[in-house]
One Martini backbone bead per residue (centre of mass of N, CA, C, O) as a GRO file, in nm:
protein
  282
    1MET     BB    1   0.057   0.063  -0.025
    2LYS     BB    2   0.299   0.259   0.004
    3ARG     BB    3   0.393   0.225  -0.293
    4ILE     BB    4   0.142   0.337  -0.419
    5TYR     BB    5   0.133   0.609  -0.283
    6ALA     BB    6   0.413   0.703  -0.390
    7ALA     BB    7   0.339   0.685  -0.689
    8VAL     BB    8   0.108   0.893  -0.682
    9LEU     BB    9   0.278   1.129  -0.581
   10LEU     BB   10   0.478   1.133  -0.823
   11ALA     BB   11   0.270   1.178  -1.047
   12VAL     BB   12   0.159   1.449  -0.940
   13LEU     BB   13   0.422   1.606  -0.927
   14PHE     BB   14   0.459   1.602  -1.255
   15ALA     BB   15   0.158   1.751  -1.289
   16ILE     BB   16   0.226   2.011  -1.204
   17ALA     BB   17   0.201   2.324  -1.255
   18PRO     BB   18   0.454   2.522  -1.388
   19ALA     BB   19   0.381   2.803  -1.269
   20VAL     BB   20   0.444   2.721  -0.955
   21GLU     BB   21   0.775   2.695  -0.984
   22ALA     BB   22   0.790   2.978  -0.929
   23GLN     BB   23   1.043   3.119  -0.705
   24ARG     BB   24   1.122   3.286  -0.451
   25GLU     BB   25   1.411   3.339  -0.296
   26ASP     BB   26   1.285   3.379   0.004
   27TRP     BB   27   1.144   3.080   0.005
   28VAL     BB   28   1.445   2.909  -0.015
   29ARG     BB   29   1.598   3.055   0.186
   30PRO     BB   30   1.780   3.017   0.450
   31PHE     BB   31   1.716   3.009   0.811
   32GLU     BB   32   1.743   3.056   1.137
   33ALA     BB   33   1.672   2.885   1.389
   34HIS     BB   34   1.424   2.974   1.650
   35ARG     BB   35   1.314   3.115   1.938
   36VAL     BB   36   1.032   3.279   2.048
   37ILE     BB   37   0.845   3.108   2.270
   38GLY     BB   38   0.885   2.860   2.453
   39PRO     BB   39   0.743   2.616   2.225
   40LEU     BB   40   0.816   2.835   1.999
   41TYR     BB   41   0.935   2.788   1.662
   42TYR     BB   42   1.153   2.870   1.395
   43VAL     BB   43   1.169   2.662   1.063
   44GLY     BB   44   1.211   2.834   0.817
   45THR     BB   45   1.251   3.057   0.597
   46TYR     BB   46   1.304   3.375   0.521
   47ASP     BB   47   0.968   3.391   0.465
   48LEU     BB   48   0.854   3.105   0.537
   49GLY     BB   49   0.638   3.009   0.783
   50VAL     BB   50   0.763   2.772   1.022
   51PHE     BB   51   0.621   2.589   1.306
   52LEU     BB   52   0.734   2.479   1.631
   53LEU     BB   53   0.568   2.263   1.872
   54THR     BB   54   0.656   2.161   2.188
   55SER     BB   55   0.666   1.830   2.362
   56ASP     BB   56   0.674   1.542   2.567
   57GLU     BB   57   0.477   1.399   2.316
   58GLY     BB   58   0.564   1.594   2.095
   59HIS     BB   59   0.499   1.758   1.777
   60MET     BB   60   0.421   2.054   1.609
   61LEU     BB   61   0.353   2.152   1.256
   62ILE     BB   62   0.334   2.471   1.090
   63ASN     BB   63   0.379   2.418   0.806
   64THR     BB   64   0.622   2.365   0.495
   65GLY     BB   65   0.625   2.487   0.234
   66LEU     BB   66   0.782   2.379  -0.017
   67LYS     BB   67   0.855   2.078  -0.177
   68ASP     BB   68   1.183   2.119  -0.089
   69SER     BB   69   1.174   2.182   0.246
   70ALA     BB   70   1.213   1.924   0.424
   71PRO     BB   71   1.527   1.929   0.478
   72LEU     BB   72   1.533   2.209   0.607
   73ILE     BB   73   1.337   2.148   0.842
   74ARG     BB   74   1.493   1.918   0.964
   75GLN     BB   75   1.753   2.080   1.023
   76SER     BB   76   1.622   2.286   1.213
   77ILE     BB   77   1.514   2.091   1.426
   78GLU     BB   78   1.803   1.965   1.487
   79ASP     BB   79   1.945   2.230   1.565
   80LEU     BB   80   1.756   2.258   1.825
   81GLY     BB   81   1.736   1.936   1.950
   82PHE     BB   82   1.535   1.781   1.774
   83GLU     BB   83   1.313   1.539   1.647
   84TYR     BB   84   1.163   1.477   1.354
   85GLU     BB   85   0.997   1.210   1.440
   86ASP     BB   86   0.834   1.386   1.673
   87VAL     BB   87   0.631   1.457   1.467
   88LYS     BB   88   0.265   1.427   1.506
   89VAL     BB   89   0.169   1.716   1.386
   90LEU     BB   90  -0.013   1.872   1.109
   91LEU     BB   91  -0.046   2.211   1.012
   92THR     BB   92  -0.254   2.479   0.879
   93MET     BB   93  -0.338   2.814   0.758
   94GLN     BB   94  -0.301   2.767   0.432
   95ALA     BB   95  -0.380   2.584   0.124
   96HIS     BB   96  -0.099   2.656  -0.014
   97TYR     BB   97   0.190   2.575  -0.174
   98ASP     BB   98   0.388   2.766   0.005
   99HIS     BB   99   0.274   2.597   0.282
  100VAL     BB  100   0.214   2.259   0.169
  101ALA     BB  101   0.408   2.101  -0.041
  102ALA     BB  102   0.563   1.923   0.199
  103MET     BB  103   0.351   1.750   0.359
  104ALA     BB  104   0.346   1.465   0.230
  105SER     BB  105   0.646   1.401   0.293
  106ILE     BB  106   0.637   1.450   0.607
  107GLN     BB  107   0.423   1.246   0.665
  108GLN     BB  108   0.580   0.999   0.557
  109GLU     BB  109   0.845   1.034   0.731
  110THR     BB  110   0.695   1.060   1.033
  111GLY     BB  111   0.368   0.981   1.065
  112ALA     BB  112   0.201   1.217   1.075
  113GLN     BB  113  -0.072   1.399   1.136
  114VAL     BB  114  -0.339   1.560   0.971
  115TRP     BB  115  -0.475   1.881   1.049
  116ALA     BB  116  -0.795   2.034   0.952
  117THR     BB  117  -1.004   2.213   0.809
  118PRO     BB  118  -1.264   2.127   0.622
  119GLU     BB  119  -1.194   2.317   0.372
  120ASP     BB  120  -0.879   2.261   0.364
  121ALA     BB  121  -0.900   1.956   0.331
  122LYS     BB  122  -0.995   1.964   0.038
  123LEU     BB  123  -0.742   2.100  -0.072
  124LEU     BB  124  -0.536   1.890   0.020
  125GLU     BB  125  -0.673   1.635  -0.129
  126SER     BB  126  -0.649   1.796  -0.423
  127GLY     BB  127  -0.381   1.977  -0.450
  128GLY     BB  128  -0.552   2.260  -0.508
  129ALA     BB  129  -0.776   2.223  -0.732
  130THR     BB  130  -1.027   2.364  -0.548
  131ASP     BB  131  -0.930   2.641  -0.588
  132TYR     BB  132  -1.057   2.959  -0.671
  133LEU     BB  133  -0.772   3.061  -0.803
  134LEU     BB  134  -0.539   2.807  -0.854
  135GLY     BB  135  -0.714   2.654  -1.010
  136PRO     BB  136  -0.769   2.315  -1.126
  137LYS     BB  137  -0.485   2.255  -1.088
  138PRO     BB  138  -0.245   2.117  -0.933
  139THR     BB  139   0.010   2.246  -0.675
  140PHE     BB  140   0.020   1.975  -0.508
  141VAL     BB  141   0.054   1.719  -0.317
  142PRO     BB  142  -0.159   1.522  -0.186
  143VAL     BB  143  -0.334   1.506   0.130
  144ARG     BB  144  -0.384   1.329   0.416
  145VAL     BB  145  -0.668   1.367   0.629
  146ASP     BB  146  -0.728   1.281   0.983
  147ARG     BB  147  -0.855   1.571   1.076
  148ARG     BB  148  -1.127   1.769   1.170
  149LEU     BB  149  -1.179   2.096   1.259
  150LYS     BB  150  -1.285   2.327   1.508
  151ASP     BB  151  -1.411   2.601   1.610
  152GLY     BB  152  -1.240   2.647   1.920
  153GLU     BB  153  -1.062   2.425   1.941
  154ILE     BB  154  -0.861   2.215   2.152
  155LEU     BB  155  -0.531   2.132   2.122
  156ARG     BB  156  -0.356   1.829   2.223
  157LEU     BB  157  -0.006   1.793   2.344
  158GLY     BB  158   0.061   1.728   2.616
  159GLU     BB  159   0.109   2.058   2.732
  160LEU     BB  160  -0.038   2.144   2.490
  161GLU     BB  161  -0.247   2.437   2.398
  162LEU     BB  162  -0.456   2.484   2.106
  163LYS     BB  163  -0.637   2.728   1.936
  164VAL     BB  164  -0.893   2.735   1.710
  165ILE     BB  165  -0.916   2.995   1.432
  166PHE     BB  166  -1.130   3.107   1.214
  167THR     BB  167  -0.997   3.281   0.895
  168PRO     BB  168  -1.146   3.336   0.634
  169GLY     BB  169  -1.055   3.385   0.251
  170HIS     BB  170  -0.784   3.312   0.133
  171THR     BB  171  -0.919   3.057   0.222
  172PHE     BB  172  -1.181   2.866   0.308
  173GLY     BB  173  -0.989   2.743   0.580
  174SER     BB  174  -0.853   2.954   0.731
  175SER     BB  175  -0.614   2.972   1.013
  176SER     BB  176  -0.561   3.005   1.360
  177TYR     BB  177  -0.344   3.019   1.659
  178ALA     BB  178  -0.375   2.984   2.023
  179LEU     BB  179  -0.166   3.079   2.310
  180THR     BB  180  -0.034   3.032   2.630
  181VAL     BB  181   0.263   3.185   2.787
  182LYS     BB  182   0.499   3.115   3.035
  183GLU     BB  183   0.747   3.357   3.172
  184GLY     BB  184   0.776   3.332   3.465
  185ASP     BB  185   0.571   3.603   3.562
  186GLU     BB  186   0.479   3.585   3.273
  187SER     BB  187   0.200   3.636   3.034
  188TYR     BB  188   0.125   3.522   2.698
  189SER     BB  189  -0.036   3.615   2.404
  190VAL     BB  190  -0.043   3.384   2.135
  191LEU     BB  191  -0.017   3.422   1.765
  192ILE     BB  192  -0.095   3.229   1.481
  193ALA     BB  193  -0.136   3.427   1.195
  194ASN     BB  194  -0.379   3.472   0.959
  195MET     BB  195  -0.336   3.682   0.698
  196ASN     BB  196  -0.584   3.851   0.498
  197SER     BB  197  -0.480   3.841   0.216
  198VAL     BB  198  -0.464   3.941  -0.140
  199ASN     BB  199  -0.468   3.797  -0.426
  200PRO     BB  200  -0.402   3.818  -0.735
  201GLY     BB  201  -0.726   3.793  -0.903
  202THR     BB  202  -0.929   3.846  -0.705
  203LYS     BB  203  -1.280   3.788  -0.671
  204PHE     BB  204  -1.577   3.938  -0.524
  205ILE     BB  205  -1.789   3.973  -0.752
  206ASN     BB  206  -1.945   3.718  -0.859
  207ASN     BB  207  -1.811   3.447  -0.723
  208GLU     BB  208  -1.871   3.122  -0.819
  209LYS     BB  209  -1.636   2.976  -0.640
  210TYR     BB  210  -1.697   3.220  -0.406
  211PRO     BB  211  -1.974   3.357  -0.296
  212ASN     BB  212  -1.868   3.417   0.032
  213ILE     BB  213  -1.604   3.601   0.036
  214VAL     BB  214  -1.682   3.862   0.176
  215ASP     BB  215  -1.792   3.741   0.437
  216ASP     BB  216  -1.534   3.594   0.518
  217TYR     BB  217  -1.343   3.824   0.536
  218THR     BB  218  -1.508   3.995   0.732
  219HIS     BB  219  -1.502   3.787   0.959
  220GLY     BB  220  -1.201   3.752   0.986
  221PHE     BB  221  -1.146   4.045   1.081
  222GLU     BB  222  -1.336   4.049   1.330
  223VAL     BB  223  -1.177   3.828   1.476
  224GLU     BB  224  -0.891   3.965   1.479
  225LYS     BB  225  -0.985   4.231   1.637
  226ARG     BB  226  -1.065   4.064   1.909
  227LEU     BB  227  -0.783   3.986   1.973
  228ASP     BB  228  -0.548   3.906   2.222
  229VAL     BB  229  -0.209   4.040   2.167
  230ASP     BB  230   0.143   4.008   2.211
  231ILE     BB  231   0.226   3.767   2.023
  232TRP     BB  232   0.328   3.736   1.670
  233VAL     BB  233   0.279   3.535   1.382
  234ALA     BB  234   0.333   3.424   1.035
  235ALA     BB  235   0.343   3.288   0.713
  236HIS     BB  236   0.515   3.548   0.687
  237ALA     BB  237   0.780   3.723   0.788
  238SER     BB  238   0.701   4.001   0.661
  239GLN     BB  239   0.426   4.038   0.816
  240TYR     BB  240   0.590   4.048   1.121
  241GLY     BB  241   0.884   4.161   1.110
  242MET     BB  242   1.122   3.945   1.176
  243HIS     BB  243   1.393   4.100   1.073
  244ASP     BB  244   1.350   4.331   1.301
  245LYS     BB  245   1.350   4.118   1.559
  246TYR     BB  246   1.555   3.906   1.409
  247SER     BB  247   1.889   3.778   1.427
  248PRO     BB  248   2.141   3.597   1.373
  249GLY     BB  249   2.248   3.504   1.709
  250ASP     BB  250   2.043   3.577   1.889
  251ASP     BB  251   1.915   3.586   2.181
  252TYR     BB  252   1.694   3.481   2.394
  253ASP     BB  253   1.388   3.700   2.360
  254PRO     BB  254   1.047   3.755   2.379
  255GLU     BB  255   1.032   4.065   2.378
  256ARG     BB  256   1.103   4.112   2.070
  257PHE     BB  257   0.792   4.000   1.996
  258VAL     BB  258   0.644   4.224   2.121
  259ASP     BB  259   0.337   4.334   1.917
  260PRO     BB  260   0.033   4.462   1.935
  261GLU     BB  261   0.040   4.710   1.738
  262GLY     BB  262   0.134   4.556   1.480
  263TYR     BB  263  -0.110   4.379   1.462
  264GLU     BB  264  -0.332   4.597   1.434
  265GLU     BB  265  -0.209   4.727   1.182
  266ALA     BB  266  -0.213   4.483   0.995
  267VAL     BB  267  -0.514   4.431   0.992
  268ALA     BB  268  -0.598   4.709   0.896
  269GLU     BB  269  -0.439   4.701   0.627
  270TYR     BB  270  -0.581   4.446   0.503
  271GLU     BB  271  -0.866   4.555   0.521
  272GLU     BB  272  -0.832   4.810   0.348
  273LYS     BB  273  -0.759   4.661   0.090
  274PHE     BB  274  -1.011   4.493   0.064
  275LEU     BB  275  -1.217   4.729   0.050
  276GLU     BB  276  -1.093   4.860  -0.207
  277LEU     BB  277  -1.139   4.616  -0.396
  278VAL     BB  278  -1.441   4.594  -0.370
  279GLU     BB  279  -1.508   4.890  -0.459
  280ALA     BB  280  -1.371   4.863  -0.745
  281GLU     BB  281  -1.591   4.642  -0.852
  282LYS     BB  282  -1.864   4.821  -0.839
   0.00000   0.00000   0.00000
């Protein structure tokens, strides 16, 4: 069965639309793995945010980057002193190829389960072919989803407790994740935030492939504006100013990532762009 599954993955891989093979340099450029706060670590590339959440019973990995990113992610995890094979759960913030294209291979290598929102589970299992903007051809190897998540659900692994927050729009099932981390006498509200940016070519008015896209984006922004956030990270390092907050070789200091004002400003900026685009279509 495993050989058949591997053969199917390989066949789909070669069928992926050539257009998505164009990669921005900062999406594949390595970057130093580092600790953000408590159990949260950055193990992504220069711009693609991939996050490791560690526990005494295994780890969660959020996002995977492009299809060739698995070796880089493995190296980053091991550089931090953790075992790649201890990844037990794979999560995604948005099921687009730049964030999930290595998920099938990492799932196969580690034996981890993939958990996703119901709508993004459909995208994962179709290899992105059902995406309202990037479909109908697959843009990544299809992924087997083991569990459908609920909005507000608390995910637990060891001592980890991670809250699922649906923030749809960018994809049908985009999601954010929240946790509370204690450092000494301080307690921090931490958000792994799906920023509801708008990809070029997105249609808002009379979008037959995503009829409720305006309502979903609007709901997503309303949810994000209500969240209490001390520290936040996002699917792209550039979205949360990671390179202004951390440089390779910096000592561990969660205070460098405390940025509630930056979060509020980013959400407001993305919402403003969304509203401008909707208005321009009217």
